[in-house]
N, C-alpha and C positions, 0 to 999 in steps of 0.2 A: 546600504544598508546589505546584508550578505545574509541570507536566508539559507538554512539546513533543512535536508530534507533527511528522512529517516522511516525508511522502511521496516516490518515489522510482521510477526505471523504470530497471530492471536489465537489460532485454532487449527487443527487439520482434523481429514473425515478419512478413515483407512481401512479397509477390507481385514479382520482380525487374524483371518487363517495365514496370508501371507506379509502384511505391513503396508501392502500396496494404497500409495493415499492417493485418493481419487479426488478429491476438493482440498485450497487453501485457503483460509478468511487471514487476510493481511490490513494490515493498518498503514497509514503513509502520514507522517507529522513532519508540518511545516516549522519551523519556527526562525526570528530575526531577533532581534536585541529587547525587542520590547512587546510584539504579538504573537499569537500560531493559529493555526486553520489544520486541519483532519479531514482524512478521507479515508472509507473502510470499502472491501470490495472482498468479491470470494471469486476462483476459477478456479474452474474444474482441470484437470490433468486426466490424460491420456497416459494407459496403461505400459511403462516402458517395453521396449523391446529386446533392449541389452539387461544385460546383471541389473537388479534393482539394489539400492544401497539399503543396508538391514533399518528398521522402525528404530530400533534404540542406535543407531551411530548417524540419525537423523540431525541435523545442526539448523539455525535460525538462518545462516548464512545459507547455506545450498537454498533454503527452500522461497528463502526470498526470491533466490537468483530463478528457480523455477516459477515463479512467478512473470519478474522480469522477463524472463525466455517469454513465456506464454503469453502476457502480453505486447511485445515486442518494443522496441528503441521510441517508436510514432507514440505507442498510447501512454508510453512511459514518463515520456514529455509529456506528453497533453496534460498527465493527472497532475505533476509538481506545476505544469503553466497553471492550470485552473487554482490551485491552493497558493500560488504565488499574486496570484489576482485577488482571493480573498483579503490574502493579509496587506495589498494594498489600498485596498478596500479601506479597513478598519485604518490604515495609517490614514488617508485620503479620502475620508465617503464622500458621496454623489447621492445620496440618499439618505432621507434623514424620517422620522415617524413624530406626530405631536399634536400640541394644539397651541398656539399663539398667547393660549392666555394662561 
């Protein structure tokens, strides 16, 4: 089974005066042919030292890259691995609840 991971931005927090985005709220969805799982997080951003992209010109792709850059490759891999584990557990459960009667 091949899993697809989709990173999205659900909201941005910014300063109105200059459009500086200081928090990105993001989601990560993991899907295979049958099962799905998701995660949500927020990450703070430092004010850029160089020129800022005007708020009106921001795209989801730019903001997702900010999130991934801030998290780092290792943490991005950990998030995706955790979601993959959830899909694996759905496919082959190791725990159950209920009564035998």
